[in-house]
N, C-alpha and C positions, 0 to 999 in steps of 0.2 A: 597659634599652634603650628608646628612644623610637620610636614608630611614625614612618614617613616623613612629611614635611610634607604636609599635605593629607589625611592619613588619620586625624588625631587626632579623637577624639570632641568634639563641641561640647556644652558644658553651658550652658544658659540659666538664669539665676537671676532669678526674678520677684520684684518687691517684695512684702514681706509684706502690705502693705495691699491690693495687687491680688489676691493669693491669698485673703485673707479675703473680699474683695468677691465673688470667684468662688464660694467656698464658701457664702456667704450667698444668692446669687441663682441659682446654677446649676439647682437643682431646679425653681424656678418658671419659669425660662426654658425648660427642657426640656419641662415640662408644657405651657406655652403653645405652643411650637413644634409639639408633637404634636397640639394641638387644630387647628392650621391646615395642617399638612402630613400627607398621608395615610401617608407612609412614615417609620417610626421612624428609620432610618439617615439619611434626608434631614434630619429634624428635629435629630438629634444633630449632624450636620455643620454645619447652620446655626448652632446654638448655639456650637459650637467656633470657627467662623470669626468670629462676632460677638465672642466674647471675645478672639480673636486680634487683631481690629481694635482693640478697646478697649486691649489690652496695648500695641499700637504707639503709642497716643496717650494712655497712662495719665497722664503728667505734665500734659498739657493738660486731660484730663478732670477731674483733681483740682482744677485751678485754676478750672474752670468753676463756674457757679452751682449746677448740680445734676448730679453725676456719674451718678446713676441715670437721668436723662433722656438723657444722652449714650449711656449703655449701652443704653437702650431703643431709641433710634434705630438703633444698630448692629444690634441683634437684629432689629428689624422690617424693616430694609433687607435683611438676609440672608435672612429668611423670604420677603420679596417676590421676591427673586432666585431662590430655590429653589422657589417655588410651581409646582406641576405641574397639568395639567388634571384629574387625579384629586383634586380638592379635597374638603375636608371640609365638613360643614354649617356649622361655625363660620367657615370661611374665606369662605363665601358671604355672610355678614353684611356684609362689607366692600364688597360691590357695592350695598348698600342704605343704609348709613349712613356718616358720616365715620369714619375710622380711629380717632380718639380715643374716640368713643362705643363702637365695636365692641371696642376694646382693654379699656375699662373693663367692658363687659358680659361679655366672656369671662373676664377675671380675677376679677371679683367674683361674677357669677351662675353661671358654668359651673364655674370652678375653685374657687369658694367661698372666695376670699381676703377678708379683712376690708377695709373701706373704707380703713383706715390702711395695710395692707400693699399694697393695690392702688395707693394714692397713692404710696407709697414706690417700688414697682416701676416705675411710670410716670414718676417724678421730678417729681411735682406735689403739690398740696395736697389734703387730704381734701375740702375744699369744692368743688374743681374736679371731683373724681370724683363726688361727690354730684350736682352739676349735670349732668355728662355722662350719668349714669344716669337722671336725671329726664327729660332730653331724649330719651333712648333710649326710655323708657317712653311718653312722649307720641307718639313715632313709631309704636310698637307699637299704641297705642290708636286711632290715626287710622283712619277708615273705609276709606281707600284702601290700607292697608298689608297687604293679604292675603298677598302674596308674602313680605314681611318676617316676618309672624307665622308662616307655614309654615316658613320658614328657621329662625327662632328656636326653634320647637318641635323641629325636627330636631336642631339644635345642642345643645339641652339634653338630648335623649334619647341622643345619641351616646356 
């Protein structure tokens, strides 16, 4: 006997390449979200929603130049929308430097990802990450960057 119409369970089958992408990137995305959002559940929800956004446009994301860059945009957009006043030291970096520099610094210097893994996560080239980190370092070294340096110290100790 079949359940009445409308009461049947819905089964969603995700493409194997999408499932593999999620397995490869989920841990990094989760750790990154936790660096920026004070609440673990909020961070997990932001990651789940970002991957849901990506699933909805997976075919287009695969056709794009860099699938990982599209996924990163989805993740950072969800994190921005979930951002709460109880921010973390790492999230405060974004008020001092451009997002691309802060992303690279958090991934490479705080989370300790290699330059190559950072570049792959951001959907860019290793040389771009190296340049972003060099620019970030110059900002830290500037004599007027006391607030940035204080924020950076707090983020690295968190």
